[in-house]
N, C-alpha and C positions, 0 to 999 in steps of 0.2 A: 566631940564624938558625934554630935548631931549633924555636922557637915558631912561626915563620911556616910552616915545612914541615908542622908538626903541624896547623895550622889549615887549610892547603890540602888536606892529607890528609883531614881531617874533612869539608871542603866537597866534595871529590871523592866521598867515600863517600856524603854526603847527596844529591849530584847523581845518582850512580849508583842509589841507592835510589829516588829520584823517577822516574828513567827506567824502572826495573824496575816500579814501581807503575803508571806510565802504560801501559807495555806490557801489564801484567796487566789493567788496567781496559779497555784497548782490546780485548784478546782476549775479555774477559768480555762487553763490549758487542756484539762481533761474534757471539759464540755466542748471546746473547740475541736479536739481530736474526735470525740464521739460524733459531732455534727458532720465532720468530713467523712467519717465512716458511713453515716446514714445517707449523705449525699451520694457517695459512691454506690451504695446499695440501691438507691433509687435509680441512678443512671443505668445500672446493669438490668434492673427489673424492667425499666422503660424499654430498653433495647430488646429484651426477651419478648415483652408484650408486642412491640412493633413487629418483630419477626413473626410471631404467631398470628397477628392481625393480617399481615401480608399473605401468609399461608391461607388463612380463612377466606380472604378476599378472592384469592386465586381459585379456591375450591368452589366458592359461590358463583364466580364467573363461569366456571365449567359446568355448573348444574344447569338443568333445563330452565328456560325462562318461563314465567307464568303466562297462561293464555289470557287473551283480552277478557274472556268471561270471568276468570278468577280475579283479575284486577278489578273488574266492574263490581264483583261481589264484595271484595275488600272495601272498595270505596263506599258502597252502599252501607255496609256494616258500620264503617266509621261515621258516615253521615247520620245514621240512626242513633248511634251512641251520642253524638254531639247534640242531636235534637232532644234526646232524653235528658242529657246533662243541662241543657238550656232550660227545658221545662222545669226541672228540679230547682235550678237557680232562681227562676222567676217565682216559683211557688214559695221558696224560702224568703225571697225579697218581700213578697206580698205579706207573708206571715209576720215578718219582722216589722213591716210598715204598720200592720194592724195592731201589733203589740205596742209599738211606740206611740201610735195614735191614741190607743186606749189609756196608756200611761199619761200622755199629755192631757187628755180630757180629765182624767182623775185629778192630776195636779192643778189643772185650771179650776176645777170645782173646789178643791181645797183652798186654793188661793182666793177664790171669790168669797168663800165662807170667812176666811181670815180677814179679807178686806172689809166685809160687812161688819164683822165684830170690831175691827179697828175703828171704822166710821161711827159705830154705835158708841164705843168708848169715848171717841173724840166729841161726839154730840153731848154725851153725859157730862164730860169735863167742861165743855163750853157752857152748858146749862148751869152747872154749879158755879162757874165763874160769873156768869150773868146774874145769878141769884145773889152772890156775894156783893157784886157791884150795886145791884138794886137796893139791897139792905143797907149798904154803906151810904148810898145816895139818900135813902129814906132817913137814915140816922143824921146825915148832914142837914137835910131839909128840916128835921125836927129841931136841931141845934139852931139853924138859921131862924126858924119861926120863933123859938123862945128868945133868941137875941133880939129879934125885931119887936116882940111884945115887951121885952125889958126896955128897949129904946122908946117905945110908945109910952110906957109908964113913966119913964124918966122925963119925957117931953111934956106929958100932960101934968106931971107933978110940978113943973117949974112955971 
């Protein structure tokens, strides 16, 4: 009986997989269909826009042209706007530079303090090590002196 439940289990799994595949394909077909609809919609909108753009161009062409004075005034306005914009940008650049410079100086000062503290600690450690070496050498010198005096006693004793 376990063989029959195994085969139905396998069949159920295959049926489920097929169902999932069908759902996936249906969803995919649906998406593709929608995409085509959107593309068609875009094409027709583009055509409408192009037609209205052509109409607008024709109307503009038919309107009176601007006088040289009006054109000169427009150019002057644009030039002033650009000059103002450039002045603002230069000011912003300057402020940013000043801010970054101040930050750099602050960090440089902090680094210098850290460096000095590190050097002080290094000097203290070196001094401690030197002290230890000196006391070790003193101790060895004392041992050597006592060994020499023992040797002297031994020689003078014989």
